[in-house]
PyMOL CGO cylinders between C-alpha atoms (Angstrom):
from pymol import cmd
from pymol.cgo import CYLINDER

trace = [
    CYLINDER, -0.15, 0.14, -0.15, 0.87, 3.57, -0.18, 0.3, 1, 1, 1, 1, 1, 1,
    CYLINDER, 0.87, 3.57, -0.18, 1.48, 5.14, 2.34, 0.3, 1, 1, 1, 1, 1, 1,
    CYLINDER, 1.48, 5.14, 2.34, 1.83, 8.97, 3.20, 0.3, 1, 1, 1, 1, 1, 1,
    CYLINDER, 1.83, 8.97, 3.20, 3.62, 11.50, 5.81, 0.3, 1, 1, 1, 1, 1, 1,
    CYLINDER, 3.62, 11.50, 5.81, 2.02, 11.09, 8.22, 0.3, 1, 1, 1, 1, 1, 1,
    CYLINDER, 2.02, 11.09, 8.22, 2.72, 7.05, 8.23, 0.3, 1, 1, 1, 1, 1, 1,
    CYLINDER, 2.72, 7.05, 8.23, -0.75, 6.34, 7.48, 0.3, 1, 1, 1, 1, 1, 1,
    CYLINDER, -0.75, 6.34, 7.48, -2.42, 3.96, 3.83, 0.3, 1, 1, 1, 1, 1, 1,
    CYLINDER, -2.42, 3.96, 3.83, -5.55, 5.19, 2.19, 0.3, 1, 1, 1, 1, 1, 1,
    CYLINDER, -5.55, 5.19, 2.19, -7.17, 2.86, 3.71, 0.3, 1, 1, 1, 1, 1, 1,
    CYLINDER, -7.17, 2.86, 3.71, -6.37, 4.15, 7.71, 0.3, 1, 1, 1, 1, 1, 1,
    CYLINDER, -6.37, 4.15, 7.71, -6.73, 7.53, 6.54, 0.3, 1, 1, 1, 1, 1, 1,
    CYLINDER, -6.73, 7.53, 6.54, -10.46, 6.87, 5.44, 0.3, 1, 1, 1, 1, 1, 1,
    CYLINDER, -10.46, 6.87, 5.44, -11.16, 5.17, 8.70, 0.3, 1, 1, 1, 1, 1, 1,
    CYLINDER, -11.16, 5.17, 8.70, -10.03, 7.61, 11.33, 0.3, 1, 1, 1, 1, 1, 1,
    CYLINDER, -10.03, 7.61, 11.33, -11.97, 10.05, 8.91, 0.3, 1, 1, 1, 1, 1, 1,
    CYLINDER, -11.97, 10.05, 8.91, -15.07, 8.34, 9.10, 0.3, 1, 1, 1, 1, 1, 1,
    CYLINDER, -15.07, 8.34, 9.10, -14.16, 7.39, 13.16, 0.3, 1, 1, 1, 1, 1, 1,
    CYLINDER, -14.16, 7.39, 13.16, -13.52, 11.19, 13.38, 0.3, 1, 1, 1, 1, 1, 1,
    CYLINDER, -13.52, 11.19, 13.38, -17.33, 12.08, 11.74, 0.3, 1, 1, 1, 1, 1, 1,
    CYLINDER, -17.33, 12.08, 11.74, -18.74, 9.50, 14.02, 0.3, 1, 1, 1, 1, 1, 1,
    CYLINDER, -18.74, 9.50, 14.02, -17.61, 10.90, 16.80, 0.3, 1, 1, 1, 1, 1, 1,
    CYLINDER, -17.61, 10.90, 16.80, -18.76, 14.79, 15.92, 0.3, 1, 1, 1, 1, 1, 1,
    CYLINDER, -18.76, 14.79, 15.92, -22.42, 13.75, 15.14, 0.3, 1, 1, 1, 1, 1, 1,
    CYLINDER, -22.42, 13.75, 15.14, -23.31, 10.54, 17.35, 0.3, 1, 1, 1, 1, 1, 1,
    CYLINDER, -23.31, 10.54, 17.35, -21.05, 10.61, 20.58, 0.3, 1, 1, 1, 1, 1, 1,
    CYLINDER, -21.05, 10.61, 20.58, -20.16, 14.15, 21.52, 0.3, 1, 1, 1, 1, 1, 1,
    CYLINDER, -20.16, 14.15, 21.52, -24.46, 15.08, 21.22, 0.3, 1, 1, 1, 1, 1, 1,
    CYLINDER, -24.46, 15.08, 21.22, -25.34, 12.41, 23.05, 0.3, 1, 1, 1, 1, 1, 1,
    CYLINDER, -25.34, 12.41, 23.05, -23.14, 12.76, 25.56, 0.3, 1, 1, 1, 1, 1, 1,
    CYLINDER, -23.14, 12.76, 25.56, -23.87, 16.20, 25.54, 0.3, 1, 1, 1, 1, 1, 1,
    CYLINDER, -23.87, 16.20, 25.54, -27.23, 14.99, 26.56, 0.3, 1, 1, 1, 1, 1, 1,
    CYLINDER, -27.23, 14.99, 26.56, -26.77, 12.86, 28.92, 0.3, 1, 1, 1, 1, 1, 1,
    CYLINDER, -26.77, 12.86, 28.92, -24.86, 15.30, 30.60, 0.3, 1, 1, 1, 1, 1, 1,
    CYLINDER, -24.86, 15.30, 30.60, -27.86, 17.95, 31.32, 0.3, 1, 1, 1, 1, 1, 1,
    CYLINDER, -27.86, 17.95, 31.32, -26.78, 19.97, 28.13, 0.3, 1, 1, 1, 1, 1, 1,
    CYLINDER, -26.78, 19.97, 28.13, -30.01, 19.55, 26.55, 0.3, 1, 1, 1, 1, 1, 1,
    CYLINDER, -30.01, 19.55, 26.55, -31.66, 21.77, 28.62, 0.3, 1, 1, 1, 1, 1, 1,
    CYLINDER, -31.66, 21.77, 28.62, -30.04, 24.49, 27.25, 0.3, 1, 1, 1, 1, 1, 1,
    CYLINDER, -30.04, 24.49, 27.25, -31.12, 27.31, 24.15, 0.3, 1, 1, 1, 1, 1, 1,
    CYLINDER, -31.12, 27.31, 24.15, -34.35, 24.75, 24.13, 0.3, 1, 1, 1, 1, 1, 1,
    CYLINDER, -34.35, 24.75, 24.13, -37.72, 26.65, 25.47, 0.3, 1, 1, 1, 1, 1, 1,
    CYLINDER, -37.72, 26.65, 25.47, -40.28, 24.19, 25.74, 0.3, 1, 1, 1, 1, 1, 1,
    CYLINDER, -40.28, 24.19, 25.74, -43.76, 25.89, 25.92, 0.3, 1, 1, 1, 1, 1, 1,
    CYLINDER, -43.76, 25.89, 25.92, -46.76, 23.81, 27.84, 0.3, 1, 1, 1, 1, 1, 1,
    CYLINDER, -46.76, 23.81, 27.84, -50.32, 24.56, 28.00, 0.3, 1, 1, 1, 1, 1, 1,
    CYLINDER, -50.32, 24.56, 28.00, -50.37, 26.51, 31.20, 0.3, 1, 1, 1, 1, 1, 1,
    CYLINDER, -50.37, 26.51, 31.20, -47.59, 29.08, 30.02, 0.3, 1, 1, 1, 1, 1, 1,
    CYLINDER, -47.59, 29.08, 30.02, -48.95, 32.66, 29.56, 0.3, 1, 1, 1, 1, 1, 1,
    CYLINDER, -48.95, 32.66, 29.56, -46.70, 36.16, 28.24, 0.3, 1, 1, 1, 1, 1, 1,
    CYLINDER, -46.70, 36.16, 28.24, -46.13, 38.39, 31.45, 0.3, 1, 1, 1, 1, 1, 1,
    CYLINDER, -46.13, 38.39, 31.45, -48.59, 41.28, 32.05, 0.3, 1, 1, 1, 1, 1, 1,
    CYLINDER, -48.59, 41.28, 32.05, -47.58, 45.05, 30.67, 0.3, 1, 1, 1, 1, 1, 1,
    CYLINDER, -47.58, 45.05, 30.67, -46.94, 47.00, 33.33, 0.3, 1, 1, 1, 1, 1, 1,
    CYLINDER, -46.94, 47.00, 33.33, -46.38, 50.30, 31.47, 0.3, 1, 1, 1, 1, 1, 1,
    CYLINDER, -46.38, 50.30, 31.47, -47.73, 52.65, 29.37, 0.3, 1, 1, 1, 1, 1, 1,
    CYLINDER, -47.73, 52.65, 29.37, -49.31, 51.26, 26.40, 0.3, 1, 1, 1, 1, 1, 1,
    CYLINDER, -49.31, 51.26, 26.40, -48.05, 52.74, 23.05, 0.3, 1, 1, 1, 1, 1, 1,
    CYLINDER, -48.05, 52.74, 23.05, -49.37, 55.91, 21.13, 0.3, 1, 1, 1, 1, 1, 1,
    CYLINDER, -49.37, 55.91, 21.13, -51.86, 55.32, 18.33, 0.3, 1, 1, 1, 1, 1, 1,
    CYLINDER, -51.86, 55.32, 18.33, -49.49, 57.31, 16.09, 0.3, 1, 1, 1, 1, 1, 1,
    CYLINDER, -49.49, 57.31, 16.09, -47.37, 54.71, 16.47, 0.3, 1, 1, 1, 1, 1, 1,
    CYLINDER, -47.37, 54.71, 16.47, -49.05, 51.42, 15.00, 0.3, 1, 1, 1, 1, 1, 1,
    CYLINDER, -49.05, 51.42, 15.00, -50.38, 53.99, 12.30, 0.3, 1, 1, 1, 1, 1, 1,
    CYLINDER, -50.38, 53.99, 12.30, -48.69, 53.19, 8.39, 0.3, 1, 1, 1, 1, 1, 1,
    CYLINDER, -48.69, 53.19, 8.39, -46.20, 55.39, 7.91, 0.3, 1, 1, 1, 1, 1, 1,
    CYLINDER, -46.20, 55.39, 7.91, -47.46, 55.67, 4.06, 0.3, 1, 1, 1, 1, 1, 1,
    CYLINDER, -47.46, 55.67, 4.06, -51.20, 57.42, 3.75, 0.3, 1, 1, 1, 1, 1, 1,
    CYLINDER, -51.20, 57.42, 3.75, -51.27, 57.31, 0.07, 0.3, 1, 1, 1, 1, 1, 1,
    CYLINDER, -51.27, 57.31, 0.07, -49.06, 55.53, -2.65, 0.3, 1, 1, 1, 1, 1, 1,
    CYLINDER, -49.06, 55.53, -2.65, -48.74, 57.78, -5.66, 0.3, 1, 1, 1, 1, 1, 1,
    CYLINDER, -48.74, 57.78, -5.66, -49.83, 56.92, -8.82, 0.3, 1, 1, 1, 1, 1, 1,
    CYLINDER, -49.83, 56.92, -8.82, -48.27, 57.08, -12.47, 0.3, 1, 1, 1, 1, 1, 1,
    CYLINDER, -48.27, 57.08, -12.47, -49.67, 59.41, -14.35, 0.3, 1, 1, 1, 1, 1, 1,
    CYLINDER, -49.67, 59.41, -14.35, -50.39, 57.71, -17.55, 0.3, 1, 1, 1, 1, 1, 1,
    CYLINDER, -50.39, 57.71, -17.55, -51.34, 60.23, -20.53, 0.3, 1, 1, 1, 1, 1, 1,
    CYLINDER, -51.34, 60.23, -20.53, -54.09, 59.65, -23.07, 0.3, 1, 1, 1, 1, 1, 1,
    CYLINDER, -54.09, 59.65, -23.07, -52.03, 57.98, -26.34, 0.3, 1, 1, 1, 1, 1, 1,
    CYLINDER, -52.03, 57.98, -26.34, -53.22, 59.37, -29.54, 0.3, 1, 1, 1, 1, 1, 1,
    CYLINDER, -53.22, 59.37, -29.54, -51.35, 57.11, -31.27, 0.3, 1, 1, 1, 1, 1, 1,
    CYLINDER, -51.35, 57.11, -31.27, -52.95, 54.05, -32.64, 0.3, 1, 1, 1, 1, 1, 1,
    CYLINDER, -52.95, 54.05, -32.64, -51.50, 50.27, -32.89, 0.3, 1, 1, 1, 1, 1, 1,
    CYLINDER, -51.50, 50.27, -32.89, -50.66, 49.12, -35.88, 0.3, 1, 1, 1, 1, 1, 1,
    CYLINDER, -50.66, 49.12, -35.88, -52.57, 45.65, -36.78, 0.3, 1, 1, 1, 1, 1, 1,
    CYLINDER, -52.57, 45.65, -36.78, -50.45, 42.45, -37.23, 0.3, 1, 1, 1, 1, 1, 1,
    CYLINDER, -50.45, 42.45, -37.23, -48.73, 41.83, -40.47, 0.3, 1, 1, 1, 1, 1, 1,
    CYLINDER, -48.73, 41.83, -40.47, -50.13, 39.15, -42.19, 0.3, 1, 1, 1, 1, 1, 1,
    CYLINDER, -50.13, 39.15, -42.19, -48.27, 35.68, -42.30, 0.3, 1, 1, 1, 1, 1, 1,
    CYLINDER, -48.27, 35.68, -42.30, -47.83, 33.58, -44.82, 0.3, 1, 1, 1, 1, 1, 1,
    CYLINDER, -47.83, 33.58, -44.82, -49.75, 29.74, -44.63, 0.3, 1, 1, 1, 1, 1, 1,
    CYLINDER, -49.75, 29.74, -44.63, -47.18, 27.99, -43.58, 0.3, 1, 1, 1, 1, 1, 1,
    CYLINDER, -47.18, 27.99, -43.58, -46.08, 25.40, -46.47, 0.3, 1, 1, 1, 1, 1, 1,
    CYLINDER, -46.08, 25.40, -46.47, -45.57, 21.31, -45.93, 0.3, 1, 1, 1, 1, 1, 1,
    CYLINDER, -45.57, 21.31, -45.93, -42.16, 20.96, -45.77, 0.3, 1, 1, 1, 1, 1, 1,
    CYLINDER, -42.16, 20.96, -45.77, -42.61, 17.07, -47.30, 0.3, 1, 1, 1, 1, 1, 1,
    CYLINDER, -42.61, 17.07, -47.30, -43.74, 19.23, -50.38, 0.3, 1, 1, 1, 1, 1, 1,
]
cmd.load_cgo(trace, "trace")
């Protein structure tokens, strides 16, 4: 077998790579869950949960209104020209004739 600089064959290097992937994707997450890290960053909502009551001043009505009252429409000028008719196309001929 051909050896690379680190002294491993290509097959051995592939086995080390697969083992590393298994460690990163399976063993480490399972270990974190077993050690109690599964609650970190997770928000569990149950049926009785409610948002806290807001005790500050209510927002002004002007804040909730849209800032644009009306979108200006483009002005369309009447066109004095008429559209010319489409030129007549000759009937298609059979290519086999």
